[in-house]
Residue, then its C-alpha position, 0 to 999 in steps of 0.5 A: m505481458n498482454w492487455i488481459e494478464a494487465l487486466i487481471l493484475g490491476v484487478i488483484q492490486g486494486l482489490t489488494e491495495f487497501l486490504p491487509v494482504s500485501s498488494s505488491g506481494h499478491l503482484v509477485i505472485g501473478s507476475t510469477l504465475f504469468g511468467l513476467n519479467g522484474d522489468e514489467n513488474l516494477a513498471f507496472a506496479i508503479v502504474v496501478h500503485a498510483a491507479t489505486v491512490l487516485s482511487t483513494i482521493v476519489v473515495l476520501w475527497s471529502e476529508i481531503s478538501t477539509l484538510f486543504k480548507g483548514l490549512f489554507r487558512f494560514k494558521w494553526n488549526e485541527e486541518t494544520s495539525s494533520v497534515a504535518k502529522i502525514l507530511l511527518s509519517m511519509i520521512p521515514v519511506a522518503i528516506i527509504g525512497v532517496c538512499f535505497k530505491e535500487d536496492v528495493e526495486k531488486l527485492f521484485g525480482s529476489g522469487l516468492l520465498p521472501v514473500g512468502c515469509m512477509l506474508i507470514l509476518t504480515a499475518l502476525l502483526l495483524a493476530f497482535s493487534y487483533y487481541a491486543k487491547p491498548r489504552q485508547k487515545e482521542t487523538l492521533s500525536f505526532k510521534d505516533s504518526f512518526i512511528i506509522g510512518i516507519a511500519q510504511a517504510c517496512a512495508v516496501l518489502p515485497g509481502l509486507s501489507r502496508s495498509g496492513s503493517t500501518i493500520a495495525t501499528g496505529i491500532l496497537l499504539g491506542n488509536q481509533k480504528e477509522q482514525v487510523a484507518k483514514f491516515s493510512f491511505l492519506m499517508v500514502i498519496i504523495p509518496i506513490l504519485g510523487e515517485a510515479f511522477l519523477d518516473l514519468i519524467k525520466g521516461d522510465f513509462s516509455a515503451e522501450a524502458s517498461g517494455l508494455s504497450a499503452v493498451t496493457l498499462l491503460a488495462g491495467f490502471l482502469a482495473a486498479f482504479a476502479t477496485g480500487a476505490i470498491a475496496c478503500k470504502w470496504m477497508i474503512n467499514l472492516v476496520k470499523k467493525g474489528k474484522l482484521i483477524y480474518f485477514a490475518y487467517y489469509c495472509l497466514i493460508a497464502g504465505l504457508c502456500t507461497v513458500v512450499y510453491s517457492f521450495i518445489h519450483 
């Protein structure tokens, strides 16, 4: 992978991380078209995912700082409750990360057919959440937080959108759209930064381990960070306006094209 390819893939990651179209699936598609191998895909994916998480922190800094201020009052309040819900939602993906990390890594080199199928599943999930009319709730409960966390854990599959799965699940459970969108973006911060930190300690980002130069990784990181900040703001507004159905159409078309491409190549 050269720095130009990294720049393009970083832009793809930044735009698709927050839009419900599966950033991991698009990275696999882009990497396949560029002829990149699985080890490069994995190392690069971790770097650009960390970049988009940092962009989340920048965009949602007001909400994050409010949570910290309430948490360090050391009493049970709305902010403490919100932090507890976020931590609860991370349990399923933590289990996947600890117990099935190697299996998940293998999925990133398993070809385009699974990606296409998961994009189609994402389309169905988004469409279902758009047309369903559940009873609206005032606040997101601990039970709903855990269920949304399960949806996030399932979205480790390339092609199954993390934001699409978590936001659609939250909406189907009857939660407010904007509240679910912000919760979806906040709940991924610790898992991805934690994974990136552990891989950094183990040396998985070294040139020998990843096969990528520092310039290549930096180009992808900066591209993903900049476009991620733009996409995060855009996505929150789109969810409020209920425009997810358009992404369902896109995922369906992209999924079908990917499946067809996997059969003819």
